[in-house]
RODO-2510 file (C-alpha; in nm, 4 decimals, decimal comma):
residues 616
     n   res          X          Y          Z
     1     m     0,0018     0,0052    -0,0056
     2     g     0,1317     0,3411    -0,0865
     3     r     0,1652     0,5786     0,1816
     4     f     0,1126     0,9522     0,1591
     5     r     0,3609     1,1925     0,2934
     6     n     0,2257     1,5349     0,2184
     7     l    -0,1100     1,6570     0,1121
     8     i    -0,2225     2,0052    -0,0213
     9     r    -0,5136     2,1332    -0,1692
    10     s    -0,4701     2,3083    -0,5155
    11     s    -0,7051     2,5003    -0,7224
    12     k    -0,6701     2,6574    -1,0797
    13     n    -0,5790     2,9948    -0,9227
    14     s    -0,3605     2,8983    -0,6303
    15     d    -0,0658     2,7311    -0,7945
    16     s     0,2719     2,8790    -0,6409
    17     d     0,6322     2,7880    -0,6086
    18     d     0,5584     2,7014    -0,2373
    19     d     0,2969     2,4571    -0,3431
    20     i     0,5314     2,3033    -0,5903
    21     s     0,8091     2,2752    -0,3584
    22     s     0,5714     2,1187    -0,1101
    23     i     0,5221     1,8214    -0,3223
    24     q     0,8705     1,7633    -0,4289
    25     e     1,1600     1,6039    -0,2365
    26     n     1,5331     1,6769    -0,2623
    27     n     1,6182     1,3327    -0,3845
    28     t     1,3411     1,3145    -0,6421
    29     s     1,4649     1,1246    -0,9515
    30     t     1,4466     1,2684    -1,3106
    31     t     1,1972     0,9988    -1,4012
    32     n     0,9587     1,1040    -1,1286
    33     n     0,9798     1,4591    -1,2288
    34     n     0,8988     1,3817    -1,6019
    35     n     0,5857     1,1743    -1,4716
    36     n     0,4750     1,4570    -1,2557
    37     n     0,4982     1,6872    -1,5559
    38     n     0,2850     1,4662    -1,7596
    39     n     0,0403     1,4474    -1,4881
    40     n     0,0298     1,8107    -1,4492
    41     n    -0,0753     1,8460    -1,8235
    42     n    -0,3770     1,6511    -1,7403
    43     n    -0,4765     1,8542    -1,4212
    44     e    -0,6976     2,1062    -1,5883
    45     e    -1,0021     1,8984    -1,5564
    46     y    -0,9418     1,8314    -1,1844
    47     n    -0,8284     2,1840    -1,0864
    48     n    -1,1778     2,3159    -1,1439
    49     d    -1,2968     2,0647    -0,8893
    50     k    -1,0292     2,1651    -0,6180
    51     i    -0,9305     1,7962    -0,5720
    52     e    -0,6378     1,7058    -0,3451
    53     i    -0,2963     1,6290    -0,4951
    54     l    -0,0986     1,3696    -0,3147
    55     q     0,2745     1,2948    -0,3184
    56     t     0,3225     0,9118    -0,2862
    57     e     0,6322     0,6748    -0,3080
    58     t     0,5519     0,6100    -0,6676
    59     p     0,3553     0,8391    -0,9089
    60     i    -0,0084     0,7814    -0,9929
    61     n     0,0182     0,6543    -1,3614
    62     d    -0,3111     0,4612    -1,3876
    63     p    -0,6061     0,6753    -1,4956
    64     l    -0,8275     0,4531    -1,3003
    65     d    -0,6629     0,5658    -0,9913
    66     m    -0,7277     0,9297    -1,0695
    67     k    -1,0859     0,8452    -1,1554
    68     s    -1,1348     0,6786    -0,8301
    69     l    -0,9724     0,9622    -0,6483
    70     k    -1,2088     1,2193    -0,8278
    71     k    -1,5043     0,9911    -0,7377
    72     k    -1,4195     0,9815    -0,3724
    73     k    -1,3964     1,3650    -0,3888
    74     y    -1,7684     1,3989    -0,5012
    75     q    -1,8791     1,1308    -0,2515
    76     t    -1,7298     1,3127     0,0560
    77     n    -1,8601     1,6633    -0,0465
    78     g    -1,5573     1,7964     0,1042
    79     f    -1,2065     1,6520     0,2067
    80     d    -1,1787     1,3178     0,3696
    81     i    -0,8340     1,1792     0,4006
    82     h    -0,9505     0,8249     0,4923
    83     s    -1,1422     0,7999     0,1649
    84     i    -0,8498     0,9267    -0,0371
    85     s    -0,6049     0,6916     0,1423
    86     d    -0,8397     0,3881     0,0703
    87     s    -0,8349     0,4956    -0,3156
    88     l    -0,4576     0,4861    -0,3124
    89     a    -0,4539     0,1516    -0,1302
    90     h    -0,5388    -0,0031    -0,4527
    91     r    -0,2460     0,1489    -0,6570
    92     g    -0,0565    -0,1210    -0,8409
    93     t    -0,3269    -0,3750    -0,8462
    94     n    -0,5910    -0,4406    -1,0843
    95     i    -0,9266    -0,2711    -1,0064
    96     d    -1,2451    -0,3837    -1,1881
    97     e    -1,5686    -0,2074    -1,1728
    98     d    -1,7253    -0,4726    -0,9361
    99     d    -1,4665    -0,4020    -0,6822
   100     t    -1,5341    -0,0228    -0,7142
   101     e    -1,8920    -0,0625    -0,6839
   102     e    -1,8556    -0,2816    -0,3717
   103     a    -1,6474    -0,0192    -0,2141
   104     e    -1,9115     0,2398    -0,2700
   105     v    -2,1908     0,0316    -0,1276
   106     r    -1,9797    -0,0435     0,1899
   107     d    -1,8617     0,3185     0,2304
   108     t    -1,7443     0,3794     0,6022
   109     q    -1,6811     0,7593     0,6026
   110     v    -1,9035     1,0267     0,7287
   111     k    -1,8927     1,3495     0,5265
   112     r    -1,7248     1,6789     0,6434
   113     a    -2,0249     1,8756     0,5346
   114     l    -2,1099     2,0946     0,8503
   115     k    -2,0190     2,4631     0,7719
   116     e    -1,8971     2,7101     1,0411
   117     r    -2,2365     2,8605     1,0951
   118     h    -2,3728     2,5218     1,1284
   119     t    -2,1228     2,4142     1,4227
   120     s    -2,1609     2,7562     1,5865
   121     m    -2,5305     2,7449     1,6116
   122     i    -2,5524     2,3934     1,7090
   123     a    -2,3090     2,4726     1,9995
   124     l    -2,5261     2,7922     2,0805
   125     g    -2,8632     2,6101     2,0905
   126     g    -2,8493     2,2719     1,9354
   127     t    -2,9785     2,0691     2,2365
   128     i    -3,1732     2,3304     2,4169
   129     g    -3,5064     2,1751     2,4833
   130     t    -3,6850     1,9851     2,7629
   131     g    -3,4143     2,0537     3,0159
   132     l    -3,4552     2,4255     2,9967
   133     f    -3,8357     2,4689     2,9124
   134     v    -3,9650     2,2122     3,1465
   135     g    -3,6811     2,0704     3,3644
   136     i    -3,6194     2,3925     3,5714
   137     a    -3,9669     2,3419     3,7312
   138     t    -3,8425     2,0814     3,9783
   139     p    -3,5359     2,2728     4,1169
   140     l    -3,7593     2,5904     4,1422
   141     a    -4,0250     2,4312     4,3423
   142     s    -3,7701     2,2433     4,5867
   143     s    -3,5049     2,4991     4,6434
   144     g    -3,6656     2,8294     4,5374
   145     p    -3,5356     3,0929     4,2977
   146     v    -3,2133     3,1651     4,4729
   147     g    -3,1173     2,8181     4,5550
   148     s    -3,1938     2,6961     4,1914
   149     l    -3,0043     2,9986     4,0612
   150     i    -2,6926     2,8998     4,2691
   151     a    -2,7230     2,5416     4,1545
   152     y    -2,7309     2,6310     3,7867
   153     i    -2,4398     2,8843     3,8227
   154     f    -2,2449     2,6108     4,0086
   155     m    -2,3160     2,3518     3,7381
   156     g    -2,2428     2,6178     3,4674
   157     s    -1,8932     2,6554     3,6053
   158     i    -1,8301     2,2885     3,5664
   159     v    -1,9709     2,2791     3,2160
   160     y    -1,7444     2,5730     3,1204
   161     f    -1,4346     2,3810     3,2207
   162     v    -1,5503     2,0568     3,0524
   163     t    -1,6139     2,2333     2,7169
   164     q    -1,2839     2,4155     2,7278
   165     s    -1,1055     2,0804     2,7921
   166     l    -1,2876     1,9398     2,5079
   167     g    -1,2316     2,2256     2,2749
   168     e    -0,8599     2,2004     2,3176
   169     m    -0,8451     1,8250     2,2463
   170     a    -1,1079     1,8338     1,9568
   171     t    -0,9278     2,1071     1,7824
   172     f    -0,6037     1,9237     1,8102
   173     i    -0,7416     1,6041     1,6835
   174     p    -1,0909     1,6717     1,5184
   175     v    -1,2506     1,3207     1,4936
   176     t    -1,6119     1,1962     1,4977
   177     s    -1,7269     1,1175     1,8489
   178     s    -1,4164     1,2676     1,9939
   179     i    -1,5543     1,2338     2,3355
   180     t    -1,5287     0,8579     2,3241
   181     v    -1,2216     0,8389     2,1147
   182     f    -1,0055     1,0482     2,3478
   183     s    -1,0910     0,8372     2,6512
   184     k    -0,9691     0,5238     2,4714
   185     r    -0,6529     0,7000     2,3544
   186     f    -0,5627     0,9106     2,6598
   187     l    -0,6871     0,6815     2,9404
   188     s    -0,7164     0,3233     2,8435
   189     p    -0,9069     0,0921     2,5967
   190     a    -1,1331    -0,0260     2,8900
   191     f    -1,2290     0,3449     2,9768
   192     g    -1,2740     0,4266     2,6210
   193     v    -1,4986     0,1354     2,5287
   194     a    -1,7002     0,1692     2,8502
   195     n    -1,7444     0,5535     2,8043
   196     g    -1,8521     0,5095     2,4323
   197     y    -2,1332     0,2652     2,5155
   198     m    -2,2415     0,4829     2,8282
   199     y    -2,2417     0,7998     2,6121
   200     w    -2,4501     0,6313     2,3529
   201     f    -2,6760     0,5095     2,6243
   202     n    -2,7248     0,8621     2,7578
   203     w    -2,8398     1,0098     2,4235
   204     a    -3,0589     0,7248     2,3388
   205     i    -3,2301     0,7575     2,6775
   206     t    -3,2563     1,1268     2,6263
   207     y    -3,4151     1,0774     2,3021
   208     a    -3,6892     0,8754     2,4853
   209     v    -3,7185     1,1821     2,7145
   210     e    -3,7669     1,4389     2,4236
   211     v    -4,0155     1,2103     2,2279
   212     s    -4,2253     1,1459     2,5719
   213     v    -4,2580     1,5215     2,5916
   214     i    -4,3750     1,6189     2,2349
   215     g    -4,7071     1,4639     2,2634
   216     q    -4,7673     1,6353     2,6108
   217     v    -4,6791     1,9574     2,4479
   218     i    -4,9551     1,8946     2,1880
   219     q    -5,2039     1,8073     2,4635
   220     y    -5,1758     2,1465     2,5842
   221     w    -5,4176     2,2247     2,2995
   222     t    -5,6074     1,9085     2,2745
   223     t    -5,6454     1,5577     2,4251
   224     v    -5,8535     1,4005     2,1520
   225     v    -5,5494     1,2112     2,0223
   226     p    -5,4014     0,9538     2,2693
   227     l    -5,0598     1,0347     2,4000
   228     a    -4,9224     0,7023     2,2722
   229     a    -5,0344     0,7832     1,9142
   230     w    -4,8333     1,1238     1,9383
   231     i    -4,5228     0,9391     2,0613
   232     a    -4,5434     0,6857     1,7743
   233     i    -4,6058     0,9532     1,5123
   234     f    -4,3138     1,1740     1,6217
   235     w    -4,0902     0,8761     1,6870
   236     v    -4,1199     0,7735     1,3175
   237     i    -4,0774     1,1300     1,1916
   238     i    -3,7758     1,2069     1,3804
   239     t    -3,6052     0,8633     1,3120
   240     l    -3,6691     0,9192     0,9399
   241     m    -3,5158     1,2776     0,9444
   242     n    -3,1846     1,1233     1,0626
   243     f    -3,1428     0,9445     0,7318
   244     f    -3,0786     1,2690     0,5429
   245     p    -2,7342     1,3848     0,4690
   246     v    -2,5644     1,5522     0,7607
   247     k    -2,5630     1,8757     0,5703
   248     v    -2,9514     1,8612     0,5958
   249     y    -2,9229     1,7996     0,9537
   250     g    -2,6883     2,0869     0,9973
   251     e    -2,9174     2,3274     0,8108
   252     i    -3,2208     2,2172     1,0039
   253     e    -3,0359     2,2543     1,3392
   254     f    -2,9194     2,5986     1,2186
   255     w    -3,2556     2,7370     1,1593
   256     v    -3,4372     2,5750     1,4647
   257     a    -3,1538     2,6748     1,6899
   258     a    -3,1896     3,0354     1,5547
   259     v    -3,5540     3,0117     1,6505
   260     k    -3,4597     2,8931     1,9936
   261     v    -3,2029     3,1838     2,0399
   262     l    -3,4580     3,4393     1,9145
   263     a    -3,7379     3,2921     2,1304
   264     i    -3,5182     3,2954     2,4535
   265     i    -3,4026     3,6541     2,3752
   266     g    -3,7600     3,7505     2,3062
   267     y    -3,8813     3,6022     2,6425
   268     l    -3,5982     3,7730     2,8313
   269     i    -3,7174     4,1055     2,6913
   270     y    -4,0814     4,0144     2,7704
   271     a    -3,9984     3,8967     3,1235
   272     l    -3,8095     4,2171     3,2032
   273     i    -4,1177     4,4330     3,0868
   274     i    -4,3481     4,2159     3,3025
   275     v    -4,1293     4,2586     3,6038
   276     c    -4,1323     4,6320     3,5744
   277     g    -4,5063     4,6405     3,5549
   278     g    -4,6079     4,5770     3,2074
   279     s    -4,9096     4,3522     3,2931
   280     h    -5,2111     4,3605     3,5089
   281     q    -5,0084     4,2161     3,7972
   282     g    -4,8297     4,5748     3,8338
   283     p    -4,4595     4,6093     3,9105
   284     i    -4,3461     4,2661     4,0339
   285     g    -3,9803     4,3214     4,1081
   286     f    -3,8650     4,0800     4,3767
   287     r    -4,2055     4,0259     4,5178
   288     y    -4,1785     3,6435     4,5144
   289     w    -3,8429     3,6622     4,6724
   290     r    -4,0056     3,8146     4,9797
   291     n    -4,3185     3,6097     4,9710
   292     p    -4,3045     3,3015     4,9726
   293     g    -3,9383     3,3681     4,9919
   294     a    -3,6100     3,3321     4,7997
   295     w    -3,5405     2,9781     4,9237
   296     g    -3,7705     2,6875     4,8782
   297     p    -3,9144     2,4598     5,1268
   298     g    -3,6469     2,1859     5,0803
   299     i    -3,6976     1,8188     5,0879
   300     i    -3,6911     1,5115     5,3226
   301     s    -3,5758     1,6701     5,6558
   302     s    -3,7901     1,8482     5,9010
   303     d    -3,5151     2,0812     5,9815
   304     k    -3,5622     2,3766     5,7450
   305     n    -3,2019     2,4553     5,6791
   306     e    -3,0993     2,0895     5,6320
   307     g    -3,3929     2,0369     5,4136
   308     r    -3,3099     2,3479     5,1915
   309     f    -2,9506     2,2202     5,1506
   310     l    -3,0867     1,8721     5,0424
   311     g    -3,3165     2,0492     4,7965
   312     w    -3,0219     2,2393     4,6551
   313     v    -2,8161     1,9294     4,6058
   314     a    -3,1293     1,7542     4,4490
   315     s    -3,1428     2,0543     4,2125
   316     l    -2,7907     1,9665     4,0677
   317     i    -2,9271     1,6527     3,8754
   318     n    -3,1843     1,8666     3,6993
   319     a    -2,9263     2,1437     3,6290
   320     a    -2,6923     1,8903     3,4856
   321     f    -2,9681     1,7477     3,2563
   322     t    -3,0435     2,1067     3,1375
   323     y    -2,6636     2,1602     3,0345
   324     q    -2,6244     1,8274     2,8586
   325     g    -2,5444     1,8840     2,5013
   326     t    -2,3010     2,1691     2,5518
   327     e    -2,0332     1,9217     2,4578
   328     l    -2,2095     1,8384     2,1360
   329     v    -1,9518     2,0221     1,9283
   330     g    -1,7108     1,7474     2,0225
   331     i    -1,9223     1,5012     1,8229
   332     t    -1,9588     1,7289     1,5145
   333     a    -1,5820     1,7965     1,4829
   334     g    -1,5411     1,4941     1,2632
   335     e    -1,8052     1,6219     1,0295
   336     a    -1,7014     1,9914     1,0280
   337     a    -1,5804     2,1294     0,6872
   338     n    -1,2864     2,3177     0,8652
   339     p    -1,2626     2,1852     1,2285
   340     r    -0,9665     2,3695     1,3175
   341     k    -1,1490     2,7035     1,2627
   342     a    -1,5034     2,6026     1,3541
   343     v    -1,4503     2,4120     1,6733
   344     p    -1,2727     2,6877     1,8708
   345     r    -1,5249     2,9394     1,7804
   346     a    -1,8158     2,7126     1,8782
   347     i    -1,6564     2,6319     2,2102
   348     n    -1,6087     3,0228     2,2724
   349     k    -1,9948     3,0566     2,2633
   350     v    -2,0498     2,8181     2,5470
   351     v    -2,0137     3,0983     2,7994
   352     f    -2,2733     3,3150     2,6029
   353     r    -2,5108     3,0123     2,6115
   354     i    -2,4727     2,9610     2,9803
   355     v    -2,5133     3,2956     3,0956
   356     l    -2,7780     3,4161     2,8450
   357     f    -2,9997     3,1113     2,8008
   358     y    -2,9768     2,9321     3,1379
   359     i    -2,8873     3,1659     3,4065
   360     m    -3,0734     3,4608     3,2823
   361     s    -3,3910     3,2612     3,2026
   362     l    -3,3732     3,1045     3,5543
   363     f    -3,3273     3,4567     3,7100
   364     f    -3,6452     3,5879     3,5509
   365     i    -3,8478     3,2702     3,5986
   366     g    -3,7629     3,3003     3,9694
   367     l    -3,9007     3,6555     3,9634
   368     l    -4,2271     3,5883     3,7888
   369     v    -4,3229     3,2419     3,9258
   370     p    -4,3389     3,1794     4,3064
   371     y    -4,1824     2,8356     4,4145
   372     n    -4,5107     2,7307     4,5784
   373     d    -4,7178     2,7671     4,2653
   374     p    -4,8999     2,4219     4,2459
   375     r    -4,8591     2,4016     3,8735
   376     l    -4,4694     2,3511     3,9156
   377     a    -4,5564     2,0181     4,0660
   378     s    -4,8232     1,9086     3,8203
   379     d    -4,8407     1,5248     3,7811
   380     s    -5,0759     1,5314     3,4916
   381     a    -4,8645     1,6727     3,2057
   382     v    -4,5135     1,7873     3,1860
   383     i    -4,5869     2,0881     2,9823
   384     a    -4,8312     2,2065     3,2363
   385     s    -4,5428     2,2468     3,4756
   386     s    -4,3374     2,4514     3,2448
   387     p    -4,2276     2,7777     3,4208
   388     f    -4,2118     2,9624     3,1055
   389     v    -4,5736     2,8899     3,0081
   390     i    -4,6961     2,9657     3,3709
   391     s    -4,5207     3,2987     3,3771
   392     i    -4,6880     3,4056     3,0428
   393     t    -5,0237     3,2726     3,1610
   394     n    -5,0002     3,4716     3,4912
   395     a    -4,9275     3,7854     3,2917
   396     g    -5,2481     3,7434     3,0890
   397     t    -5,0911     3,8038     2,7706
   398     k    -5,3315     3,6614     2,4914
   399     a    -5,2153     3,4089     2,2490
   400     l    -4,8582     3,4245     2,3733
   401     p    -4,8813     3,1251     2,5815
   402     h    -4,9915     2,9136     2,2675
   403     i    -4,7146     3,0729     2,0570
   404     f    -4,4531     2,9891     2,3189
   405     n    -4,6022     2,6296     2,3477
   406     a    -4,5422     2,5865     1,9781
   407     i    -4,1895     2,7110     2,0088
   408     v    -4,1335     2,4625     2,2860
   409     m    -4,2657     2,1769     2,0642
   410     i    -4,0248     2,2829     1,7781
   411     t    -3,7291     2,2914     2,0105
   412     v    -3,8065     1,9643     2,1694
   413     m    -3,8273     1,7961     1,8280
   414     s    -3,5038     1,9603     1,7380
   415     a    -3,3407     1,8348     2,0575
   416     a    -3,4613     1,4741     1,9746
   417     n    -3,3291     1,4977     1,6457
   418     s    -2,9912     1,5945     1,7761
   419     n    -3,0098     1,3100     2,0238
   420     v    -3,0342     1,0427     1,7485
   421     y    -2,7532     1,2301     1,5465
   422     v    -2,5281     1,2064     1,8421
   423     g    -2,6166     0,8474     1,9369
   424     s    -2,5597     0,7176     1,5828
   425     r    -2,2172     0,8870     1,5581
   426     v    -2,1004     0,7285     1,8705
   427     l    -2,1903     0,3903     1,7610
   428     y    -2,0041     0,4661     1,4279
   429     s    -1,6982     0,5676     1,6058
   430     l    -1,6994     0,2577     1,8297
   431     a    -1,7360     0,0307     1,5203
   432     s    -1,4684     0,2301     1,3397
   433     t    -1,2178     0,1477     1,5997
   434     g    -1,3318    -0,2271     1,6226
   435     n    -1,5284    -0,1834     1,9461
   436     a    -1,8801    -0,2416     1,8066
   437     p    -2,0001    -0,4782     1,5303
   438     k    -1,8660    -0,3632     1,1947
   439     i    -2,2141    -0,3083     1,0574
   440     y    -2,2331     0,0111     1,2518
   441     s    -1,9467     0,1530     1,0560
   442     y    -2,1378     0,1266     0,7265
   443     v    -2,2932     0,4403     0,6069
   444     t    -2,5242     0,5260     0,3236
   445     r    -2,4028     0,7051     0,0125
   446     y    -2,4945     1,0176     0,2034
   447     g    -2,2611     0,9428     0,4905
   448     v    -2,5236     0,8377     0,7394
   449     p    -2,4527     0,5515     0,9793
   450     y    -2,7886     0,3867     0,9291
   451     m    -2,7676     0,1069     1,1693
   452     g    -2,6614     0,3623     1,4426
   453     v    -2,9722     0,5592     1,3733
   454     l    -3,2035     0,2507     1,3958
   455     t    -3,0466     0,1207     1,7219
   456     t    -3,0447     0,4606     1,8953
   457     a    -3,4066     0,5244     1,7891
   458     a    -3,5035     0,1860     1,9250
   459     l    -3,4211     0,2881     2,2784
   460     g    -3,6405     0,5995     2,2154
   461     l    -3,9421     0,3639     2,2425
   462     l    -3,8953     0,3738     2,6275
   463     a    -4,0858     0,7121     2,5805
   464     f    -4,4127     0,4846     2,5897
   465     l    -4,3403     0,4637     2,9766
   466     v    -4,5242     0,7864     3,0221
   467     v    -4,8307     0,6354     2,9003
   468     n    -4,8814     0,4026     3,1904
   469     n    -4,7454     0,6103     3,4618
   470     n    -4,7835     0,9599     3,5735
   471     a    -4,6078     1,1804     3,3065
   472     n    -4,3992     1,3669     3,5520
   473     v    -4,2909     1,0429     3,7292
   474     a    -4,1870     0,8718     3,4251
   475     f    -4,0128     1,1880     3,2993
   476     n    -3,8102     1,2135     3,6102
   477     w    -3,7103     0,8394     3,5927
   478     l    -3,5671     0,8934     3,2384
   479     v    -3,4004     1,2176     3,3249
   480     n    -3,2137     1,0618     3,6261
   481     i    -3,0985     0,7601     3,4230
   482     s    -2,9977     0,9872     3,1204
   483     t    -2,8151     1,2723     3,3490
   484     l    -2,5818     1,0258     3,5395
   485     a    -2,4807     0,8831     3,1981
   486     g    -2,3966     1,2207     3,0822
   487     l    -2,2180     1,3058     3,3943
   488     c    -1,9909     1,0015     3,3562
   489     a    -1,9085     1,1453     3,0154
   490     w    -1,8124     1,4808     3,1742
   491     v    -1,5642     1,2988     3,4238
   492     f    -1,4038     1,1250     3,1229
   493     i    -1,3523     1,4405     2,9095
   494     s    -1,1751     1,6129     3,2068
   495     l    -0,9729     1,3135     3,3007
   496     s    -0,8704     1,2703     2,9177
   497     h    -0,7621     1,6356     2,9108
   498     i    -0,5403     1,5800     3,2225
   499     r    -0,3753     1,2938     3,0615
   500     f    -0,3598     1,4791     2,7216
   501     m    -0,1720     1,7790     2,8836
   502     a     0,0665     1,5355     3,0349
   503     a     0,1350     1,3629     2,7163
   504     l     0,1940     1,7186     2,5568
   505     e     0,4524     1,8027     2,8158
   506     y     0,6122     1,4581     2,7866
   507     r     0,6559     1,5341     2,3939
   508     g     0,7918     1,8783     2,4645
   509     i     0,4893     2,0420     2,2968
   510     s     0,4001     2,3645     2,4533
   511     r     0,0205     2,4349     2,4953
   512     d     0,0905     2,8067     2,3962
   513     d     0,1425     2,6637     2,0410
   514     l    -0,2002     2,5066     2,0033
   515     l    -0,4611     2,6517     1,7830
   516     f    -0,6931     2,6490     2,0803
   517     k    -0,5756     2,6718     2,4443
   518     a    -0,8201     2,5839     2,7150
   519     k    -0,8344     2,8608     2,9896
   520     f    -0,7567     2,8070     3,3508
   521     m    -0,5931     2,4742     3,3094
   522     p    -0,5016     2,2261     3,4493
   523     w    -0,6859     2,3487     3,7599
   524     g    -1,0254     2,3747     3,5700
   525     a    -0,9933     2,0091     3,4709
   526     y    -0,9311     1,9114     3,8393
   527     y    -1,2072     2,1258     3,9527
   528     a    -1,4448     1,9621     3,7071
   529     t    -1,3326     1,6097     3,7650
   530     f    -1,3663     1,6429     4,1495
   531     f    -1,7039     1,7945     4,1692
   532     v    -1,8715     1,5798     3,8890
   533     t    -1,7362     1,2605     4,0668
   534     v    -1,8814     1,3836     4,3913
   535     i    -2,2212     1,4509     4,2255
   536     i    -2,2329     1,1188     4,0582
   537     f    -2,2032     0,9426     4,3964
   538     i    -2,4470     1,1573     4,6092
   539     q    -2,7185     1,2449     4,3546
   540     g    -2,9104     0,9300     4,4538
   541     f    -2,9359     1,0241     4,8244
   542     q    -3,3186     1,0251     4,8200
   543     a    -3,3077     0,6527     4,7747
   544     f    -3,1757     0,6201     5,1325
   545     s    -3,3882     0,8725     5,3019
   546     p    -3,6270     0,8617     5,4881
   547     k    -3,6119     0,5001     5,4160
   548     f    -3,4470     0,2976     5,1618
   549     d    -3,6424     0,2626     4,8272
   550     v    -3,5221    -0,0057     4,5754
   551     s    -3,6967     0,1590     4,2756
   552     t    -3,5440     0,4906     4,3459
   553     f    -3,2027     0,3489     4,4079
   554     f    -3,1926     0,1771     4,0682
   555     t    -3,3337     0,4735     3,8987
   556     s    -3,0622     0,6959     4,0502
   557     y    -2,7605     0,4579     4,0035
   558     i    -2,8511     0,2128     3,7123
   559     s    -2,6210     0,4148     3,4798
   560     l    -2,3324     0,3822     3,7272
   561     i    -2,3969     0,0078     3,7661
   562     i    -2,4048    -0,0405     3,3836
   563     l    -2,0730     0,1519     3,3650
   564     a    -1,9071    -0,0592     3,6351
   565     v    -2,0077    -0,3732     3,4503
   566     l    -1,8944    -0,2408     3,1122
   567     f    -1,5466    -0,1373     3,2553
   568     t    -1,4957    -0,4580     3,4271
   569     g    -1,5836    -0,6649     3,1231
   570     c    -1,3537    -0,4476     2,8877
   571     q    -1,0745    -0,4596     3,1426
   572     l    -1,0805    -0,8409     3,1522
   573     y    -1,1178    -0,8551     2,7767
   574     y    -0,8256    -0,6070     2,6881
   575     r    -0,6172    -0,6890     2,9993
   576     c    -0,4793    -0,3368     2,9820
   577     r    -0,3279    -0,1080     3,2338
   578     f    -0,5697     0,1010     3,4378
   579     f    -0,4253     0,4159     3,2763
   580     w    -0,1840     0,4281     2,9776
   581     k     0,1735     0,5224     3,0545
   582     v     0,2245     0,8776     2,9442
   583     e     0,4824     0,7786     2,6864
   584     d     0,2361     0,5391     2,5363
   585     i    -0,0373     0,7932     2,4990
   586     d    -0,1423     0,8262     2,1255
   587     i    -0,1619     1,1844     2,0167
   588     d    -0,0650     1,1368     1,6591
   589     t    -0,3253     0,9161     1,4923
   590     d    -0,5640     1,1303     1,2754
   591     r    -0,3707     1,4552     1,3804
   592     r    -0,0896     1,4085     1,1234
   593     e    -0,3428     1,3495     0,8516
   594     i    -0,5438     1,6541     0,9529
   595     e    -0,2438     1,8717     0,9786
   596     a    -0,1309     1,7670     0,6185
   597     i    -0,4606     1,9345     0,4895
   598     v    -0,4451     2,2977     0,3795
   599     w    -0,7940     2,3947     0,4741
   600     e    -0,9705     2,6289     0,2192
   601     d    -1,3011     2,7913     0,3144
   602     d    -1,5163     2,9278     0,0333
   603     e    -1,5292     3,3007     0,0553
   604     p    -1,8800     3,4562     0,1396
   605     k    -2,0035     3,5982    -0,1767
   606     t    -2,3595     3,7178    -0,1031
   607     a    -2,4553     3,9649     0,1856
   608     w    -2,6348     3,6807     0,3583
   609     d    -2,3272     3,4608     0,3580
   610     k    -2,1076     3,7587     0,4793
   611     f    -2,3541     3,8219     0,7621
   612     w    -2,3440     3,4665     0,8955
   613     a    -1,9599     3,4468     0,8514
   614     a    -1,9437     3,7570     1,0923
   615     v    -2,1856     3,6117     1,3294
   616     a    -1,9994     3,2714     1,3447
***
């Protein structure tokens, strides 16, 4: 198999002496030069397509090789080094049409088709859904406006450091499902595989959460159609949506995320007007912080202060569920058209997302809705307990509750769509590294890992749990299971970054030379690792008090039990060290191929493109 040493992207108008010198070696023979000159005469038809020129140990003389190379270019809709290397692997062998067709059917490469505006908007609002619009009701009711606000600020600080860690690693090695890849390379194979399956489990369960809510959102208007019917309808629709090419996913998420952003900004302006007296309620100000109070009633304990503290601790799990998805940019890195540019910009928007969307929304919700409002604890339907809808209803603004409910429905559908996308890419990554059945690495001609989509969607059928149980009870079950799995992934991200920084130091690579350098490190990674680990173990305390409850225990810790079983099984199978030795940590695979690419972005031509380029 021929190996490629250097790779550049050339176009008709970008030939230069530097480009020529970059594909020539000092010891190149006269014969090779003549062959290269002959090939250059035939490059006109390929220059217009901006195909990649590769230097190999021997020149590409067979026209079939160039034909295959060009075909791969069109298939990837962008640059894909793995596809090109696969094409070159056949150099020097006889390739018939049947072999070529078989390779196309069993394509195993996703497409780098997400533009920078896609990744930026996905990072900004891609997975905002149930956690924000519905999930904040429980912490508000138990710990009050101030207690819940502190809980969300605290979790927000953890999420900030987690995403900073991920941003540095994903920019250095931009691969699909980087979250699971990094734990395998920087920690150990056992940790990597266990984390991969747990992260997939997290998003598959979250898909069930989102689908279970969509029907209940519609029941805000009518209850004629059974809830089970709505779940089945939207399960089919969202699953089918994930068979479209990734660029379609990116475009849909871009526009829906834009709606989310505008809706939340619009709500914040609306809430400010209401707080200042813009409704029949008169000026509200901090009225509800005085009566019934800024701190909630707490839970479990009869001692007021102890109960409030326990209520605050319980709020952390809801806060964690709300923040889940901020690390989604680490999954999209492998399908970003220019990850070295798009990922850092997307990561830098996380602070804006945390402060504006979560903290500010919760602040105004705490001003407009008292923690003792009985609708916050509604067991009949989840959407009935949405503090956003409650606050608008209290203000008496006609039609607006229905409009906002429609926005909630769209955002929940969008979040569900993202859940299947992430879950399928995680399974694809596991299969690509030999840790899942090979069939999960097969993709459609559009680059969609179809078996991953089907398997992830299958777990979404757990949404039917809300049909036979109280909607909020089943909702909280699924939230607890999903959130703990997501917290485990955050721990692995921070641990991986700690090991990654150690590997860079061992190699003599300064972090100051990286394209994206995480802030406040390594202390931020230690901070996130410690507190997330503590939360993982204490979040199920309600199973032990006031008396031990088996159902609550398994709901709270089933994800941790599954992780322990997976890790133990992987450790026995791989018989590997608990952690890699620092000298054995792999920071080269995929990175060197990525660094060999000269990334070219299409210059924005229209005013619309220039606007979004500036926003991104």
